[in-house]
DSSP file (Angstrom, degrees, kcal/mol; ACC not computed):
  #  RESIDUE AA STRUCTURE BP1 BP2  ACC     N-H-->O    O-->H-N    N-H-->O    O-->H-N    TCO  KAPPA ALPHA  PHI   PSI    X-CA   Y-CA   Z-CA
    1    1 A M     >        0   0    0      0, 0.0     4,-0.9     0, 0.0     3,-0.3   0.000 360.0 360.0 360.0 -32.4    7.3    3.2   16.7
    2    2 A Q  H >>  +     0   0    0      1,-0.2     4,-0.7     2,-0.2     3,-0.5   0.840 360.0  60.9 -59.6 -36.8    8.4    2.3   13.1
    3    3 A F  H >4 S+     0   0    0      1,-0.2     3,-1.0     2,-0.2     4,-0.3   0.893 102.4  51.2 -64.4 -40.4   10.3   -0.8   14.5
    4    4 A F  H >4 S+     0   0    0     -3,-0.3     3,-1.1     1,-0.2    -1,-0.2   0.736  96.7  67.1 -71.9 -20.1    7.1   -2.2   15.9
    5    5 A L  H X< S+     0   0    0     -4,-0.9     3,-2.6    -3,-0.5    -1,-0.2   0.766  84.7  73.6 -65.5 -28.4    5.3   -1.9   12.6
    6    6 A R  T << S+     0   0    0     -3,-1.0    -1,-0.2    -4,-0.7    17,-0.2   0.763  94.9  53.0 -62.4 -20.7    7.6   -4.6   11.1
    7    7 A F  T <  S+     0   0    0     -3,-1.1     2,-0.5    -4,-0.3    -1,-0.3   0.289  95.0  88.8 -93.9   7.0    5.7   -7.1   13.1
    8    8 A T  S <  S-     0   0    0     -3,-2.6     2,-0.3    35,-0.0    15,-0.1  -0.883  82.9-118.9-107.8 132.4    2.4   -6.0   11.7
    9    9 A A        -     0   0    0     -2,-0.5    33,-0.7    33,-0.1     2,-0.3  -0.580  26.1-143.4 -74.3 131.6    1.0   -7.5    8.5
   10   10 A L  E     -AB  21  41A   0     11,-1.4    11,-3.6    -2,-0.3     2,-0.5  -0.685   8.2-145.7 -93.3 143.3    0.6   -4.9    5.7
   11   11 A T  E     -AB  20  40A   0     29,-3.5    29,-1.9    -2,-0.3     2,-0.6  -0.965   9.0-165.8-115.5 125.4   -2.4   -5.2    3.4
   12   12 A V  E     -AB  19  39A   0      7,-2.8     7,-2.4    -2,-0.5     2,-0.5  -0.958   9.2-166.3-110.4 122.6   -2.1   -4.2   -0.4
   13   13 A E  E     -AB  18  38A   0     25,-3.2    25,-3.1    -2,-0.6     2,-0.5  -0.945   5.2-172.9-114.6 123.1   -5.5   -3.8   -2.0
   14   14 A V  E >  S-AB  17  37A   0      3,-2.0     3,-1.7    -2,-0.5    23,-0.2  -0.969  75.3 -21.7-121.9 114.5   -5.6   -3.6   -5.8
   15   15 A D  T 3  S-     0   0    0     21,-3.5    -1,-0.1    -2,-0.5    22,-0.1   0.868 129.4 -49.5  48.8  44.2   -9.0   -2.9   -7.3
   16   16 A G  T 3  S+     0   0    0     20,-0.3     2,-0.8     1,-0.2    -1,-0.3   0.326 112.4 118.7  84.7  -4.9  -10.7   -4.1   -4.1
   17   17 A Q  E <   -A   14   0A   0     -3,-1.7    -3,-2.0     2,-0.0     2,-0.3  -0.831  55.8-145.8 -99.2 110.8   -8.8   -7.4   -3.9
   18   18 A A  E     -A   13   0A   0     -2,-0.8     2,-0.4    -5,-0.2    -5,-0.2  -0.570  15.9-174.4 -81.3 136.0   -6.8   -7.5   -0.7
   19   19 A Q  E     -A   12   0A   0     -7,-2.4    -7,-2.8    -2,-0.3     2,-0.2  -0.998  25.9-124.5-126.1 124.2   -3.4   -9.3   -0.5
   20   20 A K  E     +A   11   0A   0     -2,-0.4     2,-0.2    -9,-0.2    -9,-0.2  -0.510  42.4 173.0 -66.5 137.6   -1.5   -9.7    2.7
   21   21 A G  E     -A   10   0A   0    -11,-3.6   -11,-1.4    -2,-0.2     2,-0.2  -0.768  26.8-123.1-135.1 177.3    2.0   -8.3    2.4
   22   22 A T        -     0   0    0     -2,-0.2     2,-1.7     2,-0.2   -13,-0.1  -0.729  42.0 -92.4-117.9 177.2    5.2   -7.4    4.3
   23   23 A W  S    S+     0   0    0     -2,-0.2     2,-0.3   -17,-0.2   -17,-0.0  -0.324  98.8  75.5 -86.8  54.4    7.1   -4.2    4.8
   24   24 A S  S    S-     0   0    0     -2,-1.7    -2,-0.2     1,-0.0     2,-0.0  -0.865  93.6 -56.9-149.1-175.6    9.3   -4.9    1.8
   25   25 A S        +     0   0    0     -2,-0.3     2,-0.3    42,-0.0    -3,-0.1  -0.337  51.6 177.0 -69.1 150.3    9.2   -4.8   -2.0
   26   26 A R        -     0   0    0     -5,-0.0     2,-0.5     2,-0.0    -5,-0.0  -0.984  23.2-136.2-150.5 150.4    6.5   -6.9   -3.9
   27   27 A F        -     0   0    0     -2,-0.3    38,-0.0    38,-0.0    -2,-0.0  -0.936  17.0-174.2-113.6 127.3    5.6   -7.3   -7.5
   28   28 A V        -     0   0    0     -2,-0.5     2,-0.2     2,-0.0    -2,-0.0  -0.928  18.4-141.8-124.4 104.1    1.9   -7.3   -8.5
   29   29 A P        +     0   0    0      0, 0.0     2,-0.3     0, 0.0    34,-0.1  -0.485  26.6 178.4 -68.6 133.5    1.2   -8.0  -12.1
   30   30 A L        -     0   0    0     -2,-0.2     3,-0.1     3,-0.0     5,-0.0  -0.928  28.6-114.2-133.1 156.7   -1.6   -6.1  -13.6
   31   31 A T        -     0   0    0     -2,-0.3    27,-0.2     1,-0.1    29,-0.0  -0.480  53.1 -81.4 -79.8 159.0   -3.3   -5.7  -17.0
   32   32 A P  S    S+     0   0    0      0, 0.0     2,-0.3     0, 0.0    27,-0.2  -0.279  90.6  56.8 -57.7 145.9   -3.0   -2.4  -18.8
   33   33 A G  E    S- C   0  58A   0     25,-3.1    25,-2.9    -3,-0.1     2,-0.4  -0.856  93.1 -29.0 129.9-164.1   -5.4    0.3  -17.7
   34   34 A S  E     - C   0  57A   0     -2,-0.3     2,-0.4    23,-0.2    23,-0.2  -0.752  55.1-178.9 -94.7 133.9   -6.4    2.2  -14.6
   35   35 A H  E     - C   0  56A   0     21,-2.7    21,-2.8    -2,-0.4     2,-0.5  -0.986  21.9-137.2-133.7 142.8   -6.0    0.5  -11.2
   36   36 A R  E     - C   0  55A   0     -2,-0.4   -21,-3.5    19,-0.2     2,-0.4  -0.902  22.2-169.0-100.5 126.0   -6.8    1.6   -7.6
   37   37 A V  E     +BC  14  54A   0     17,-3.0    17,-2.3    -2,-0.5     2,-0.4  -0.965   7.4 177.5-120.9 126.8   -4.2    0.7   -5.1
   38   38 A D  E     -BC  13  53A   0    -25,-3.1   -25,-3.2    -2,-0.4     2,-0.4  -0.964   6.7-167.3-126.7 141.0   -4.7    1.0   -1.3
   39   39 A V  E     +BC  12  52A   0     13,-2.9    13,-2.4    -2,-0.4     2,-0.3  -0.996  22.5 132.6-130.7 140.5   -2.4    0.1    1.5
   40   40 A Y  E     -B   11   0A   0    -29,-1.9   -29,-3.5    -2,-0.4     2,-0.3  -0.928  31.0-139.5-163.2 179.3   -3.0   -0.2    5.2
   41   41 A F  E     -BC  10  49A   0      8,-1.4     8,-2.7    -2,-0.3     2,-0.4  -0.986  25.5-104.9-152.4 157.9   -2.6   -2.3    8.2
   42   42 A R  E     +     0   0A   0    -33,-0.7     2,-0.4    -2,-0.3     5,-0.2  -0.693  37.6 177.4 -85.1 134.6   -4.4   -3.5   11.3
   43   43 A Y  E >   - C   0  46A   0      3,-2.3     3,-2.4    -2,-0.4     2,-0.2  -0.948  56.9 -48.8-142.5 118.8   -3.3   -1.8   14.5
   44   44 A L  T 3  S-     0   0    0     -2,-0.4     5,-0.0     1,-0.3    -2,-0.0  -0.410 124.3 -17.3  56.9-118.8   -5.0   -2.5   17.8
   45   45 A F  T 3  S+     0   0    0     -2,-0.2     2,-0.6    -3,-0.1    -1,-0.3   0.262 115.9  98.4-100.1  10.8   -8.8   -2.2   17.2
   46   46 A K  E <   -C   43   0A   0     -3,-2.4    -3,-2.3     1,-0.1     3,-0.5  -0.873  53.7-166.0-102.7 125.8   -8.5   -0.3   13.9
   47   47 A A  E    S+     0   0A   0     -2,-0.6     2,-0.3     1,-0.3    -1,-0.1   0.803  84.8  33.4 -80.9 -25.3   -8.8   -2.5   10.9
   48   48 A R  E >  S+     0   0A   0     -5,-0.1     3,-0.6    -8,-0.1     2,-0.3  -0.633  81.3 175.9-127.7  75.5   -7.6    0.0    8.3
   49   49 A C  E 3   -C   41   0A   0     -8,-2.7    -8,-1.4    -3,-0.5    26,-0.1  -0.579  64.2  -1.1 -85.3 140.5   -4.9    2.1   10.1
   50   50 A C  E 3  S-     0   0A   0     24,-0.5    -1,-0.2    26,-0.3     2,-0.2   0.875  87.5-171.0  55.0  45.7   -2.8    4.7    8.3
   51   51 A E  E <   +     0   0A   0     -3,-0.6     2,-0.3    26,-0.1    27,-0.2  -0.445  11.6 177.2 -76.5 135.6   -4.5    4.0    5.0
   52   52 A A  E     +C   39   0A   0    -13,-2.4   -13,-2.9    -2,-0.2     2,-0.3  -0.993   2.7 177.0-137.0 147.8   -3.2    5.5    1.8
   53   53 A G  E     +C   38   0A   0     -2,-0.3     2,-0.3   -15,-0.2   -15,-0.2  -0.980  10.0 173.1-150.6 158.0   -4.3    5.1   -1.8
   54   54 A T  E     -C   37   0A   0    -17,-2.3   -17,-3.0    -2,-0.3     2,-0.4  -0.966  29.3-118.9-155.2 164.9   -3.8    6.2   -5.3
   55   55 A T  E     -C   36   0A   0     -2,-0.3     2,-0.4   -19,-0.2   -19,-0.2  -0.926  30.3-164.2-106.0 134.5   -4.9    5.4   -8.9
   56   56 A V  E     -C   35   0A   0    -21,-2.8   -21,-2.7    -2,-0.4     2,-0.5  -0.962  15.0-142.8-124.8 142.8   -2.3    4.3  -11.3
   57   57 A E  E     -C   34   0A   0     -2,-0.4     2,-0.5   -23,-0.2   -23,-0.2  -0.893  20.8-164.5-100.1 123.7   -2.4    4.1  -15.1
   58   58 A V  E     -C   33   0A   0    -25,-2.9   -25,-3.1    -2,-0.5     2,-0.2  -0.948   1.9-157.3-117.1 128.3   -0.4    1.1  -16.4
   59   59 A S    >   -     0   0    0     -2,-0.5     3,-2.0   -27,-0.2     2,-0.2  -0.543  42.9 -75.2 -92.2 166.3    0.6    0.8  -20.0
   60   60 A D  T 3  S+     0   0    0      1,-0.3    -1,-0.1    -2,-0.2     3,-0.1  -0.425 120.7   4.7 -63.4 126.3    1.4   -2.5  -21.7
   61   61 A G  T 3  S+     0   0    0      1,-0.3    -1,-0.3    -2,-0.2     2,-0.2   0.488 101.3 133.4  80.5   3.3    4.8   -3.7  -20.6
   62   62 A Q    <   -     0   0    0     -3,-2.0     2,-0.5     2,-0.0    -1,-0.3  -0.628  45.8-150.1 -91.2 144.6    5.2   -0.8  -18.1
   63   63 A V        -     0   0    0     -2,-0.2     2,-0.5    -3,-0.1    -3,-0.0  -0.973   9.5-162.9-112.6 125.0    6.3   -1.2  -14.4
   64   64 A V        -     0   0    0     -2,-0.5     2,-0.5    -8,-0.0    20,-0.1  -0.947   6.9-156.0-107.2 120.7    4.9    1.3  -11.9
   65   65 A E        -     0   0    0     -2,-0.5    18,-3.0    18,-0.5     2,-0.3  -0.884  11.8-174.0-103.6 126.7    6.7    1.5   -8.7
   66   66 A L  E     -D   82   0B   0     -2,-0.5     2,-0.5    16,-0.3    16,-0.2  -0.876  10.3-153.5-117.6 147.0    4.9    2.8   -5.6
   67   67 A E  E     -D   81   0B   0     14,-3.2    14,-2.2    -2,-0.3     2,-0.4  -0.981   5.5-154.0-127.8 126.4    6.3    3.6   -2.2
   68   68 A Y  E     -D   80   0B   0     -2,-0.5     2,-0.4    12,-0.2    12,-0.2  -0.794   9.1-171.8 -96.8 136.1    4.2    3.5    1.1
   69   69 A R  E     -D   79   0B   0     10,-2.7    10,-2.1    -2,-0.4    -2,-0.0  -0.980  14.7-144.2-130.3 120.1    5.2    5.5    4.1
   70   70 A A        -     0   0    0     -2,-0.4     8,-0.1     8,-0.2     7,-0.1  -0.574  27.9-115.7 -79.1 142.7    3.4    5.1    7.4
   71   71 A P        -     0   0    0      0, 0.0    -1,-0.1     0, 0.0     7,-0.1  -0.279  17.0-112.9 -74.5 164.3    3.0    8.3    9.4
   72   72 A Q  S    S+     0   0    0      1,-0.1     2,-0.4     2,-0.0    -2,-0.0   0.886 105.1  51.2 -59.6 -39.7    4.5    9.2   12.8
   73   73 A L  S >  S-     0   0    0      4,-0.1     3,-1.6     1,-0.1    -1,-0.1  -0.841  77.7-140.8-105.1 138.1    1.1    9.2   14.5
   74   74 A M  T 3  S+     0   0    0     -2,-0.4   -24,-0.5     1,-0.3    -1,-0.1   0.593 101.0  64.4 -71.9  -8.4   -1.3    6.2   14.0
   75   75 A T  T 3  S+     0   0    0    -26,-0.1    -1,-0.3   -25,-0.1     2,-0.2   0.458  91.9  80.6 -88.5  -1.5   -4.1    8.6   13.8
   76   76 A S  S <  S-     0   0    0     -3,-1.6   -26,-0.3     1,-0.1     2,-0.2  -0.544  85.9-103.5-101.5 162.6   -2.8   10.1   10.6
   77   77 A A        -     0   0    0     -2,-0.2   -25,-0.2   -27,-0.1    -4,-0.1  -0.588  34.3-123.1 -83.5 151.9   -3.1    8.8    7.0
   78   78 A G        -     0   0    0    -27,-0.2     2,-0.4    -2,-0.2    -8,-0.2  -0.066  22.3-114.6 -75.5-173.2   -0.1    7.2    5.3
   79   79 A R  E     -D   69   0B   0    -10,-2.1   -10,-2.7   -27,-0.1     2,-0.4  -0.996  24.4-176.7-130.9 136.6    1.5    8.3    2.0
   80   80 A L  E     +D   68   0B   0     -2,-0.4     2,-0.3   -12,-0.2   -12,-0.2  -0.959  19.7 163.8-131.8 110.7    1.5    6.2   -1.2
   81   81 A T  E     -D   67   0B   0    -14,-2.2   -14,-3.2    -2,-0.4     2,-0.2  -0.895  39.3-106.0-130.9 158.4    3.4    7.9   -4.0
   82   82 A A  E     -D   66   0B   0     -2,-0.3     2,-0.5   -16,-0.2   -16,-0.3  -0.586  33.0-137.8 -80.6 144.6    4.9    6.9   -7.3
   83   83 A V              0   0    0    -18,-3.0   -18,-0.5    -2,-0.2    -1,-0.0  -0.904 360.0 360.0-108.8 131.8    8.7    6.5   -7.5
   84   84 A G              0   0    0     -2,-0.5    -1,-0.2   -20,-0.1   -18,-0.1   0.391 360.0 360.0  93.8 360.0   10.7    7.8  -10.4
């Protein structure tokens, strides 16, 4: 199933602003402070499939790395965690 997801556009939403993404690394510059990050993708008739979200605190000059993992079942939530 994971193979087929490579052909699906991933959406990264930061503070309510959606950005189309791919299933690879991406850099999103942010101002210092608290930011809400949500990740999901469209699958069949569901607009926000396997959604996962977290709030991150960003300090001046800091890089926060997050990793999104899609679940095995499309009816489950994904997982978005800080790396490192």
